C-alpha beads as a LAMMPS data file, in Angstrom:
LAMMPS data file: protein, C-alpha beads

332 atoms
331 bonds

1 atom types
1 bond types

-500.0 500.0 xlo xhi
-500.0 500.0 ylo yhi
-500.0 500.0 zlo zhi

Masses

1 110.0

Atoms # bond

1 1 1 -27.071 29.240 -7.626
2 1 1 -25.318 26.587 -9.697
3 1 1 -25.183 28.944 -12.691
4 1 1 -22.655 31.104 -10.869
5 1 1 -20.340 28.150 -10.438
6 1 1 -18.266 26.947 -13.343
7 1 1 -15.404 24.646 -14.201
8 1 1 -13.743 22.598 -11.499
9 1 1 -15.662 24.274 -8.691
10 1 1 -18.955 23.182 -10.242
11 1 1 -17.647 19.625 -10.661
12 1 1 -16.492 19.566 -7.034
13 1 1 -19.900 20.651 -5.756
14 1 1 -21.620 17.976 -7.836
15 1 1 -19.249 15.287 -6.580
16 1 1 -19.810 16.173 -2.944
17 1 1 -23.563 16.227 -3.447
18 1 1 -23.581 12.551 -4.453
19 1 1 -22.815 11.335 -0.956
20 1 1 -20.326 11.397 1.821
21 1 1 -16.683 11.492 0.824
22 1 1 -14.039 10.288 3.307
23 1 1 -12.802 12.705 5.940
24 1 1 -9.234 11.422 5.846
25 1 1 -6.896 9.390 3.645
26 1 1 -3.897 7.215 4.439
27 1 1 -1.937 7.774 1.262
28 1 1 1.051 5.446 1.692
29 1 1 3.755 4.249 1.271
30 1 1 3.164 0.493 1.116
31 1 1 5.336 -1.701 3.347
32 1 1 5.622 1.232 5.758
33 1 1 2.945 0.469 8.336
34 1 1 -0.116 1.453 6.331
35 1 1 -1.950 -1.833 6.839
36 1 1 -1.377 -1.814 10.603
37 1 1 -2.476 1.826 10.826
38 1 1 -5.592 1.080 8.793
39 1 1 -6.562 -1.820 11.046
40 1 1 -5.916 0.077 14.276
41 1 1 -7.972 3.073 13.163
42 1 1 -10.722 0.773 11.922
43 1 1 -11.176 -0.498 15.483
44 1 1 -11.693 2.994 16.904
45 1 1 -15.405 3.571 17.670
46 1 1 -15.304 7.114 16.287
47 1 1 -13.836 6.016 12.951
48 1 1 -15.307 4.076 10.056
49 1 1 -13.107 2.448 7.452
50 1 1 -14.442 0.076 4.772
51 1 1 -13.392 -3.551 4.585
52 1 1 -11.924 -2.835 1.149
53 1 1 -8.584 -1.428 2.298
54 1 1 -7.349 0.069 -0.969
55 1 1 -10.134 1.387 -3.213
56 1 1 -7.542 3.430 -5.157
57 1 1 -10.414 5.289 -6.802
58 1 1 -8.624 8.637 -7.077
59 1 1 -5.436 7.128 -8.551
60 1 1 -6.953 6.811 -11.998
61 1 1 -3.506 6.974 -13.599
62 1 1 -2.394 3.838 -11.723
63 1 1 -4.726 0.911 -12.425
64 1 1 -4.812 -2.180 -10.260
65 1 1 -1.518 -4.071 -10.652
66 1 1 -3.069 -7.467 -9.896
67 1 1 -6.444 -9.106 -10.085
68 1 1 -8.305 -8.067 -6.888
69 1 1 -8.537 -10.780 -4.279
70 1 1 -11.626 -11.546 -2.228
71 1 1 -15.267 -10.802 -2.808
72 1 1 -16.459 -7.912 -4.884
73 1 1 -14.530 -5.628 -7.183
74 1 1 -12.898 -2.209 -6.894
75 1 1 -15.289 0.717 -7.376
76 1 1 -15.581 1.792 -11.002
77 1 1 -17.770 4.868 -10.482
78 1 1 -17.868 7.635 -7.922
79 1 1 -21.240 6.360 -6.725
80 1 1 -19.750 2.911 -6.113
81 1 1 -16.844 4.496 -4.286
82 1 1 -19.084 6.542 -1.991
83 1 1 -21.157 3.445 -1.300
84 1 1 -18.147 2.035 0.553
85 1 1 -18.891 4.562 3.302
86 1 1 -22.665 4.142 3.489
87 1 1 -22.425 2.365 6.849
88 1 1 -20.479 5.165 8.529
89 1 1 -22.471 6.705 11.376
90 1 1 -23.060 10.488 11.330
91 1 1 -20.816 10.920 14.374
92 1 1 -17.969 8.861 12.894
93 1 1 -15.087 10.000 10.748
94 1 1 -14.842 8.094 7.484
95 1 1 -11.451 7.214 6.088
96 1 1 -9.648 4.981 3.638
97 1 1 -6.083 3.977 2.879
98 1 1 -4.799 3.568 -0.670
99 1 1 -1.031 3.435 -0.940
100 1 1 -1.139 4.334 -4.637
101 1 1 -2.210 7.888 -3.788
102 1 1 1.242 8.942 -2.584
103 1 1 2.852 8.553 -5.982
104 1 1 -0.139 9.018 -8.244
105 1 1 0.065 12.317 -10.087
106 1 1 -3.716 12.611 -10.330
107 1 1 -4.819 11.543 -6.853
108 1 1 -3.929 14.704 -4.873
109 1 1 -5.964 16.971 -7.153
110 1 1 -8.858 14.483 -7.362
111 1 1 -8.988 14.130 -3.575
112 1 1 -8.867 17.902 -3.099
113 1 1 -11.783 18.363 -5.468
114 1 1 -13.897 15.684 -3.797
115 1 1 -13.001 16.608 -0.208
116 1 1 -11.183 19.944 0.237
117 1 1 -11.178 19.517 4.029
118 1 1 -9.559 16.083 3.892
119 1 1 -6.861 15.094 6.353
120 1 1 -3.900 13.372 4.720
121 1 1 -1.610 10.865 6.458
122 1 1 1.595 9.872 4.668
123 1 1 4.099 7.268 5.838
124 1 1 7.727 7.052 4.748
125 1 1 10.403 4.416 5.214
126 1 1 14.142 4.266 4.658
127 1 1 14.487 3.883 0.875
128 1 1 16.650 0.753 0.592
129 1 1 14.620 -1.361 3.029
130 1 1 11.417 -0.018 1.488
131 1 1 12.436 -1.087 -2.017
132 1 1 13.492 -4.523 -0.810
133 1 1 10.138 -5.104 0.949
134 1 1 8.260 -3.754 -2.051
135 1 1 10.177 -6.055 -4.393
136 1 1 9.299 -9.072 -2.232
137 1 1 5.654 -8.028 -2.265
138 1 1 5.693 -7.619 -6.036
139 1 1 7.129 -11.114 -6.404
140 1 1 4.458 -12.491 -4.081
141 1 1 1.740 -10.753 -6.106
142 1 1 3.327 -11.854 -9.387
143 1 1 3.666 -8.255 -10.470
144 1 1 7.405 -8.891 -10.768
145 1 1 9.227 -11.870 -12.251
146 1 1 12.846 -10.848 -11.611
147 1 1 13.848 -12.487 -8.301
148 1 1 17.023 -10.396 -7.927
149 1 1 16.425 -6.937 -6.477
150 1 1 19.657 -5.701 -8.039
151 1 1 18.574 -6.825 -11.512
152 1 1 15.013 -5.576 -11.024
153 1 1 16.151 -2.067 -10.157
154 1 1 18.626 -2.139 -13.047
155 1 1 15.629 -2.639 -15.354
156 1 1 14.029 0.679 -14.312
157 1 1 15.213 2.596 -17.374
158 1 1 14.310 -0.158 -19.819
159 1 1 10.863 -0.492 -18.300
160 1 1 10.339 3.247 -18.431
161 1 1 11.191 3.271 -22.118
162 1 1 9.028 0.239 -22.823
163 1 1 11.989 -1.899 -23.845
164 1 1 11.373 -4.456 -21.104
165 1 1 8.742 -7.011 -22.136
166 1 1 5.316 -6.058 -20.830
167 1 1 4.503 -9.561 -19.582
168 1 1 5.808 -8.618 -16.126
169 1 1 2.927 -6.294 -15.460
170 1 1 1.184 -5.192 -18.660
171 1 1 -1.548 -3.239 -16.858
172 1 1 0.809 -1.294 -14.594
173 1 1 4.415 -1.155 -15.828
174 1 1 5.115 1.842 -13.559
175 1 1 4.637 -0.417 -10.561
176 1 1 7.984 -2.111 -11.075
177 1 1 10.031 1.062 -11.557
178 1 1 11.447 1.042 -8.063
179 1 1 13.498 4.226 -8.102
180 1 1 10.384 6.224 -9.013
181 1 1 8.799 5.164 -5.744
182 1 1 11.295 6.966 -3.502
183 1 1 10.935 10.506 -4.819
184 1 1 9.610 11.387 -1.382
185 1 1 9.819 15.181 -1.428
186 1 1 8.242 15.419 -4.868
187 1 1 5.389 13.202 -3.701
188 1 1 4.784 15.281 -0.592
189 1 1 4.835 18.516 -2.501
190 1 1 1.944 17.406 -4.691
191 1 1 -0.237 17.251 -1.576
192 1 1 1.263 20.353 0.036
193 1 1 0.283 22.386 -3.017
194 1 1 -3.399 21.572 -2.407
195 1 1 -3.830 21.112 1.342
196 1 1 -3.005 23.389 4.265
197 1 1 -0.158 22.330 6.592
198 1 1 -2.605 21.452 9.371
199 1 1 -4.277 18.963 7.022
200 1 1 -1.095 16.929 6.514
201 1 1 0.538 14.466 8.898
202 1 1 3.806 12.777 7.946
203 1 1 4.764 9.638 9.855
204 1 1 8.060 7.789 9.819
205 1 1 7.928 4.016 9.745
206 1 1 10.628 3.673 12.429
207 1 1 8.555 5.691 14.918
208 1 1 5.437 3.675 14.207
209 1 1 7.294 0.422 14.740
210 1 1 9.352 1.400 17.802
211 1 1 6.679 3.367 19.712
212 1 1 3.247 2.405 18.465
213 1 1 1.270 4.111 21.279
214 1 1 3.004 7.463 20.807
215 1 1 2.425 7.369 17.061
216 1 1 -1.247 6.537 17.528
217 1 1 -1.632 9.433 19.958
218 1 1 -0.332 11.718 17.225
219 1 1 -2.763 10.246 14.719
220 1 1 -5.727 10.481 17.102
221 1 1 -4.902 14.098 17.869
222 1 1 -4.512 14.898 14.196
223 1 1 -7.923 13.402 13.424
224 1 1 -9.564 14.865 16.520
225 1 1 -10.809 11.589 17.998
226 1 1 -10.609 10.325 21.567
227 1 1 -7.182 9.097 22.582
228 1 1 -8.273 7.152 25.664
229 1 1 -9.732 4.279 23.641
230 1 1 -7.799 1.026 24.233
231 1 1 -6.156 -0.375 21.132
232 1 1 -4.062 -3.375 20.239
233 1 1 -0.666 -2.601 18.792
234 1 1 -0.159 -4.394 15.476
235 1 1 3.006 -5.354 13.633
236 1 1 3.835 -2.439 11.367
237 1 1 5.443 -4.527 8.644
238 1 1 5.217 -8.315 8.831
239 1 1 7.853 -10.069 6.781
240 1 1 6.693 -10.800 3.275
241 1 1 7.157 -14.417 2.405
242 1 1 8.599 -15.208 -0.986
243 1 1 6.449 -17.191 -3.405
244 1 1 8.133 -20.405 -4.456
245 1 1 7.433 -21.261 -8.082
246 1 1 5.667 -24.583 -7.557
247 1 1 2.452 -23.606 -9.263
248 1 1 2.558 -26.483 -11.731
249 1 1 3.080 -29.020 -8.948
250 1 1 0.213 -27.677 -6.887
251 1 1 -2.017 -27.446 -9.936
252 1 1 -1.266 -31.083 -10.784
253 1 1 -2.295 -32.210 -7.314
254 1 1 -5.439 -30.107 -7.371
255 1 1 -6.499 -31.116 -10.869
256 1 1 -5.694 -34.785 -10.372
257 1 1 -3.259 -35.156 -13.273
258 1 1 -0.553 -37.788 -12.990
259 1 1 -0.340 -41.061 -10.993
260 1 1 0.663 -39.415 -7.708
261 1 1 -2.258 -37.029 -7.888
262 1 1 -4.689 -39.881 -8.642
263 1 1 -3.563 -41.764 -5.542
264 1 1 -3.741 -38.568 -3.472
265 1 1 -7.228 -37.877 -4.788
266 1 1 -8.428 -41.293 -3.656
267 1 1 -7.045 -40.779 -0.172
268 1 1 -8.435 -37.260 0.124
269 1 1 -11.972 -38.508 -0.552
270 1 1 -11.837 -40.349 2.772
271 1 1 -11.195 -37.126 4.707
272 1 1 -14.121 -34.928 5.858
273 1 1 -14.588 -31.847 3.658
274 1 1 -13.742 -29.298 6.377
275 1 1 -10.547 -31.084 7.424
276 1 1 -9.697 -31.603 3.764
277 1 1 -9.896 -27.856 3.098
278 1 1 -7.840 -26.933 6.163
279 1 1 -5.195 -29.519 5.349
280 1 1 -4.904 -28.383 1.743
281 1 1 -4.558 -24.728 2.786
282 1 1 -1.730 -25.663 5.154
283 1 1 0.060 -27.777 2.539
284 1 1 -0.490 -25.118 -0.136
285 1 1 1.022 -22.441 2.085
286 1 1 4.066 -24.544 2.869
287 1 1 4.567 -25.481 -0.774
288 1 1 4.035 -22.029 -2.221
289 1 1 5.919 -19.824 0.224
290 1 1 9.267 -19.701 1.963
291 1 1 11.080 -17.173 4.101
292 1 1 12.767 -14.438 2.052
293 1 1 16.470 -14.615 1.454
294 1 1 18.779 -12.424 3.459
295 1 1 19.392 -9.104 1.700
296 1 1 22.519 -8.509 -0.309
297 1 1 24.241 -6.179 2.142
298 1 1 26.659 -4.805 -0.445
299 1 1 23.786 -3.895 -2.745
300 1 1 21.785 -2.394 0.147
301 1 1 24.821 -0.215 0.867
302 1 1 24.947 0.838 -2.792
303 1 1 21.255 1.738 -2.715
304 1 1 21.726 3.890 0.370
305 1 1 24.558 5.767 -1.255
306 1 1 22.480 6.264 -4.379
307 1 1 19.459 7.633 -2.523
308 1 1 21.247 9.621 0.166
309 1 1 20.413 12.926 -1.614
310 1 1 16.708 12.066 -1.383
311 1 1 17.046 11.337 2.336
312 1 1 18.897 14.611 2.845
313 1 1 16.191 16.486 0.939
314 1 1 13.410 14.864 2.972
315 1 1 15.254 15.630 6.206
316 1 1 15.468 19.289 5.261
317 1 1 11.878 19.344 4.046
318 1 1 10.494 17.896 7.276
319 1 1 12.961 19.577 9.607
320 1 1 14.037 16.223 11.026
321 1 1 17.368 14.427 10.921
322 1 1 16.454 11.301 8.972
323 1 1 20.041 11.041 7.741
324 1 1 21.134 9.958 11.219
325 1 1 17.975 8.000 12.013
326 1 1 18.366 5.854 8.903
327 1 1 22.143 5.505 9.220
328 1 1 23.039 7.552 6.161
329 1 1 25.487 9.672 8.140
330 1 1 27.888 6.731 8.237
331 1 1 28.074 6.364 4.460
332 1 1 31.330 7.467 2.860

Bonds

1 1 1 2
2 1 2 3
3 1 3 4
4 1 4 5
5 1 5 6
6 1 6 7
7 1 7 8
8 1 8 9
9 1 9 10
10 1 10 11
11 1 11 12
12 1 12 13
13 1 13 14
14 1 14 15
15 1 15 16
16 1 16 17
17 1 17 18
18 1 18 19
19 1 19 20
20 1 20 21
21 1 21 22
22 1 22 23
23 1 23 24
24 1 24 25
25 1 25 26
26 1 26 27
27 1 27 28
28 1 28 29
29 1 29 30
30 1 30 31
31 1 31 32
32 1 32 33
33 1 33 34
34 1 34 35
35 1 35 36
36 1 36 37
37 1 37 38
38 1 38 39
39 1 39 40
40 1 40 41
41 1 41 42
42 1 42 43
43 1 43 44
44 1 44 45
45 1 45 46
46 1 46 47
47 1 47 48
48 1 48 49
49 1 49 50
50 1 50 51
51 1 51 52
52 1 52 53
53 1 53 54
54 1 54 55
55 1 55 56
56 1 56 57
57 1 57 58
58 1 58 59
59 1 59 60
60 1 60 61
61 1 61 62
62 1 62 63
63 1 63 64
64 1 64 65
65 1 65 66
66 1 66 67
67 1 67 68
68 1 68 69
69 1 69 70
70 1 70 71
71 1 71 72
72 1 72 73
73 1 73 74
74 1 74 75
75 1 75 76
76 1 76 77
77 1 77 78
78 1 78 79
79 1 79 80
80 1 80 81
81 1 81 82
82 1 82 83
83 1 83 84
84 1 84 85
85 1 85 86
86 1 86 87
87 1 87 88
88 1 88 89
89 1 89 90
90 1 90 91
91 1 91 92
92 1 92 93
93 1 93 94
94 1 94 95
95 1 95 96
96 1 96 97
97 1 97 98
98 1 98 99
99 1 99 100
100 1 100 101
101 1 101 102
102 1 102 103
103 1 103 104
104 1 104 105
105 1 105 106
106 1 106 107
107 1 107 108
108 1 108 109
109 1 109 110
110 1 110 111
111 1 111 112
112 1 112 113
113 1 113 114
114 1 114 115
115 1 115 116
116 1 116 117
117 1 117 118
118 1 118 119
119 1 119 120
120 1 120 121
121 1 121 122
122 1 122 123
123 1 123 124
124 1 124 125
125 1 125 126
126 1 126 127
127 1 127 128
128 1 128 129
129 1 129 130
130 1 130 131
131 1 131 132
132 1 132 133
133 1 133 134
134 1 134 135
135 1 135 136
136 1 136 137
137 1 137 138
138 1 138 139
139 1 139 140
140 1 140 141
141 1 141 142
142 1 142 143
143 1 143 144
144 1 144 145
145 1 145 146
146 1 146 147
147 1 147 148
148 1 148 149
149 1 149 150
150 1 150 151
151 1 151 152
152 1 152 153
153 1 153 154
154 1 154 155
155 1 155 156
156 1 156 157
157 1 157 158
158 1 158 159
159 1 159 160
160 1 160 161
161 1 161 162
162 1 162 163
163 1 163 164
164 1 164 165
165 1 165 166
166 1 166 167
167 1 167 168
168 1 168 169
169 1 169 170
170 1 170 171
171 1 171 172
172 1 172 173
173 1 173 174
174 1 174 175
175 1 175 176
176 1 176 177
177 1 177 178
178 1 178 179
179 1 179 180
180 1 180 181
181 1 181 182
182 1 182 183
183 1 183 184
184 1 184 185
185 1 185 186
186 1 186 187
187 1 187 188
188 1 188 189
189 1 189 190
190 1 190 191
191 1 191 192
192 1 192 193
193 1 193 194
194 1 194 195
195 1 195 196
196 1 196 197
197 1 197 198
198 1 198 199
199 1 199 200
200 1 200 201
201 1 201 202
202 1 202 203
203 1 203 204
204 1 204 205
205 1 205 206
206 1 206 207
207 1 207 208
208 1 208 209
209 1 209 210
210 1 210 211
211 1 211 212
212 1 212 213
213 1 213 214
214 1 214 215
215 1 215 216
216 1 216 217
217 1 217 218
218 1 218 219
219 1 219 220
220 1 220 221
221 1 221 222
222 1 222 223
223 1 223 224
224 1 224 225
225 1 225 226
226 1 226 227
227 1 227 228
228 1 228 229
229 1 229 230
230 1 230 231
231 1 231 232
232 1 232 233
233 1 233 234
234 1 234 235
235 1 235 236
236 1 236 237
237 1 237 238
238 1 238 239
239 1 239 240
240 1 240 241
241 1 241 242
242 1 242 243
243 1 243 244
244 1 244 245
245 1 245 246
246 1 246 247
247 1 247 248
248 1 248 249
249 1 249 250
250 1 250 251
251 1 251 252
252 1 252 253
253 1 253 254
254 1 254 255
255 1 255 256
256 1 256 257
257 1 257 258
258 1 258 259
259 1 259 260
260 1 260 261
261 1 261 262
262 1 262 263
263 1 263 264
264 1 264 265
265 1 265 266
266 1 266 267
267 1 267 268
268 1 268 269
269 1 269 270
270 1 270 271
271 1 271 272
272 1 272 273
273 1 273 274
274 1 274 275
275 1 275 276
276 1 276 277
277 1 277 278
278 1 278 279
279 1 279 280
280 1 280 281
281 1 281 282
282 1 282 283
283 1 283 284
284 1 284 285
285 1 285 286
286 1 286 287
287 1 287 288
288 1 288 289
289 1 289 290
290 1 290 291
291 1 291 292
292 1 292 293
293 1 293 294
294 1 294 295
295 1 295 296
296 1 296 297
297 1 297 298
298 1 298 299
299 1 299 300
300 1 300 301
301 1 301 302
302 1 302 303
303 1 303 304
304 1 304 305
305 1 305 306
306 1 306 307
307 1 307 308
308 1 308 309
309 1 309 310
310 1 310 311
311 1 311 312
312 1 312 313
313 1 313 314
314 1 314 315
315 1 315 316
316 1 316 317
317 1 317 318
318 1 318 319
319 1 319 320
320 1 320 321
321 1 321 322
322 1 322 323
323 1 323 324
324 1 324 325
325 1 325 326
326 1 326 327
327 1 327 328
328 1 328 329
329 1 329 330
330 1 330 331
331 1 331 332
């Protein structure tokens, strides 16, 4: 039987024979409610989602931008990826959410080959606020070292051409090309070319945040799971705190270098280990993070004017007036 199958079809059959591929994918965008959606679906008894939120396995053209946090490591092989879903019960849907998939050029095709029947959930957010939140996240992850959003976006062309020094993010320079992230229609079309309309669900961040229950009813219906299961509404986009560059100070205290650190080290020895750890985590958080600055409203206005054509195109593509919803109708 396998001799009659060739090329990509043969590869697809082999991939599916290795184990159970996910039934659905939350493909992004980041900072648009994906984490909250992942956690809420994970609590549904008919759904299984792995603890590793973003395996990113199918986005082979977009490597991890930062060193993975927590135990374990991202899956390097298809077998390791499928192992993430080994604990899914036969009567559960398996899913995962990797925000890189929405703008990866390889992920849609790779997902379609591994799971042709996959359900795809995409989330979109007003471009200017999305880029600001993404920039704050990049700073927090140290994938970006330009604290000014205006200057960071101005570096897009230089980074694309490789003129910007690679120390910002040598493994993933595309990650800090902000304008590339908001080519919404182009991103959607890559999935639409491979999946039937009934396999795609597009969510708008504003709806998810303003009416969480209604959005979840849509998602439950789309996935075909029970909608009468109680769930706890989660914050769709908690404010990203800005990392304050006090690494050297913290490192000095931790390592015990300097007279102040030596005194602190002597005092700390008198504190029980558990309380010591909790106290340090609290101090570390307060030293390393602060609330983000208020956005530059003039620059946010400039961004909206710049990306209004993309909003108009997405509105037409989805058959929904996002121009008015996102306040682009008031731009002159």
